[in-house]
C-alpha positions in Angstrom: 4.6 8.3 -17.4 2.3 10.6 -15.8 -0.7 9.4 -13.9 -3.8 10.2 -14.1 -5.4 9.6 -11.1 -6.8 12.8 -9.0 -4.1 13.6 -6.6 -2.8 10.2 -5.9 -1.8 9.4 -2.2 1.9 9.2 -0.6 2.9 5.3 -0.1 5.8 3.7 2.1 7.4 1.0 -0.3 11.0 -0.9 -0.2 14.4 1.2 -1.6 15.4 -1.6 -4.0 15.2 -5.9 -3.7 17.6 -8.0 -1.5 17.9 -10.9 0.4 18.8 -11.4 4.3 19.3 -14.5 5.9 19.0 -15.7 9.6 19.5 -18.9 11.4 17.1 -20.2 14.0 17.8 -23.3 15.8 19.6 -24.4 13.0 16.9 -24.1 10.5 17.7 -21.2 7.8 15.1 -18.3 7.1 16.0 -16.5 3.5 13.9 -13.7 2.9 13.8 -12.0 -0.7 12.3 -8.8 -1.3 10.9 -7.3 -4.2 9.4 -4.1 -5.5 6.6 -4.8 -7.8 3.8 -3.2 -10.0 0.8 -5.6 -9.8 -0.4 -9.0 -8.2 1.3 -10.3 -11.8 4.5 -8.7 -11.3 4.6 -10.5 -7.7 3.5 -13.9 -8.7 5.9 -13.7 -11.2 8.6 -13.2 -8.6 7.0 -16.0 -6.3 7.4 -18.3 -9.2 11.0 -17.0 -9.5 12.0 -18.2 -6.2 10.0 -20.9 -5.9 12.2 -22.2 -9.3 15.6 -21.3 -7.8 15.3 -22.4 -4.4 13.3 -25.8 -5.7 14.7 -27.9 -3.0 13.5 -26.0 0.1 11.4 -27.2 2.1 9.2 -24.2 2.5 8.7 -21.2 0.3 6.3 -18.8 2.1 4.9 -15.6 0.1 3.5 -12.4 1.3 2.6 -9.0 -1.1 0.4 -5.8 -1.3 0.3 -4.1 -3.9 -2.0 -1.1 -5.0 -1.8 2.3 -3.6 -5.6 3.2 -2.4 -7.2 -0.2 -2.9 -4.5 -2.4 -2.1 -4.6 -6.4 -2.8 -3.3 -8.6 -0.1 -2.1 -12.2 -0.7 -0.2 -14.8 1.4 0.9 -18.6 1.7 2.0 -21.1 4.7 3.5 -23.7 1.7 3.2 -26.3 3.5 4.0 -25.3 7.4 0.8 -24.9 10.0 -2.1 -22.6 8.8 -1.2 -19.4 10.0 2.6 -19.2 11.3 4.4 -18.2 8.2 2.4 -16.2 5.2 0.4 -14.4 7.5 2.9 -13.1 10.1 4.9 -11.8 6.8 2.0 -10.3 5.9 1.9 -8.6 9.4 5.0 -7.1 9.3 4.3 -5.6 5.6 0.5 -3.9 6.8 2.4 -2.8 10.3 5.3 -1.1 8.3 2.7 0.7 6.0 4.3 -0.5 2.9 2.9 -1.5 -0.5 4.2 -2.7 -3.8 6.3 -4.8 -2.5 6.8 -8.5 -2.6 8.2 -10.8 0.3 9.6 -14.6 0.1 10.9 -16.5 2.6 12.9 -19.7 1.9 12.9 -22.0 5.0 15.6 -25.3 4.8 14.6 -26.9 7.8 17.2 -28.1 10.5 16.0 -30.7 12.0 14.6 -28.8 15.0 10.9 -28.3 15.4 10.6 -25.0 16.1 6.5 -24.9 17.1 3.7 -22.8 16.0 4.8 -19.5 18.0 8.8 -20.1 16.9 7.5 -20.2 13.4 5.1 -17.0 13.1 8.3 -14.9 15.4 10.6 -16.6 12.9 8.7 -16.0 9.8 8.4 -12.4 11.1 11.6 -11.7 12.0 12.9 -12.6 9.0 10.9 -10.1 6.6 11.5 -7.5 9.2 15.0 -7.9 8.8 15.0 -7.9 5.7 13.3 -4.6 5.7 15.5 -3.0 7.8 18.6 -4.2 5.4 17.1 -3.0 2.5 15.5 0.1 3.2 12.6 2.2 2.8 11.3 4.9 0.6 8.2 7.6 0.4 6.8 7.7 -2.8 5.0 11.5 -2.5 2.8 12.8 -5.2 3.9 15.4 -7.7 1.8 17.5 -10.2 3.4 17.9 -13.3 2.4 21.1 -15.7 3.4 22.3 -19.2 4.4 26.0 -19.4 5.2 27.6 -22.8 7.4 30.4 -23.1 8.8 32.1 -26.2 12.3 31.2 -27.4 13.3 34.4 -26.3 11.9 34.1 -22.7 12.2 30.6 -22.1 16.3 30.1 -20.8 15.3 32.7 -18.2 12.1 31.4 -16.9 13.9 27.7 -16.8 16.6 29.6 -15.1 13.9 31.0 -12.8 12.3 28.0 -11.9 15.2 26.2 -11.0 16.4 28.8 -8.7 13.4 29.4 -7.1 12.9 25.2 -6.4 10.5 23.8 -9.0 11.5 20.7 -10.6 12.1 21.0 -14.1 11.4 17.7 -16.1 11.8 18.0 -19.6 12.5 20.6 -22.3 10.7 20.6 -26.0 11.2 23.0 -28.1 8.6 23.8 -30.7 7.7 26.4 -33.6 5.3 28.2 -31.4 7.7 28.8 -28.3 9.1 26.3 -25.7 7.6 23.8 -23.6 8.7 22.9 -20.1 7.3 20.5 -17.9 7.6 20.6 -14.2 7.1 18.8 -11.5 5.4 20.3 -8.8 4.6 19.0 -5.0 0.7 18.3 -4.3 0.8 20.5 -1.3 2.4 23.2 -3.5 0.2 23.8 -6.4 -1.6 26.8 -5.3 1.8 28.5 -4.8 3.2 27.4 -8.0 -0.1 29.5 -9.9 0.6 32.4 -7.8 4.4 32.4 -8.6 4.4 31.9 -12.3 2.1 34.3 -12.6 4.3 37.0 -11.1 7.5 35.2 -12.4 5.9 36.0 -15.9 3.9 39.0 -15.6 0.5 36.8 -16.1 2.2 36.4 -19.8 2.5 32.3 -19.1 0.1 29.9 -17.9 0.7 26.1 -16.3 -1.6 23.5 -17.9 -1.8 20.2 -15.2 -0.9 17.1 -17.3 -1.4 14.5 -14.7 0.2 13.1 -11.5 3.6 11.3 -10.9 5.8 10.3 -7.8 9.4 11.4 -6.3 10.8 9.0 -4.3 11.9 10.2 -0.4 14.3 7.9 1.0 13.1 7.2 4.7 15.7 7.1 7.3 
């Protein structure tokens, strides 16, 4: 669905959900990552992991959601204060990520790591898991509706594609063909100029809202 917010920003998130395990001095740290749209989804994922790994000593958590007004939460889940959730959250912040939740399940191996060791272990668990699942950038795209009569629509569609514009949908109506086009935010002015020239001024673009395209970060 199109987003109605004015010119939404680009942001980074994870490419996919996934898990990654590391072992430090006989303790197992399993980091589970998921993409989430809001805090409710983050809390639901946390609950599902805790239910699945109910026998673990700790299921520590951190999440960041929202594009501009971000909401952040973390939990040490019984580890010494500030040694688990905070370093997990700091990794997400340092990577500039949002709409992501991390849960690190710890199975204690009998050797105490100390406060510094726990901070490093939980931070490393999240960092290595992020490297495993990969990151992507969600870039804003303006959605335009362009109407052409039936005799010209086919050519206009071909011209749009040939010019590198993203044709997202076609709707055949009695009055003509409605073409939905996605245009990167930085290219909106150039798109209007291109359309005027390509159609001799016979077609106009009405903005419907905003969406995003996902570009992998290498």
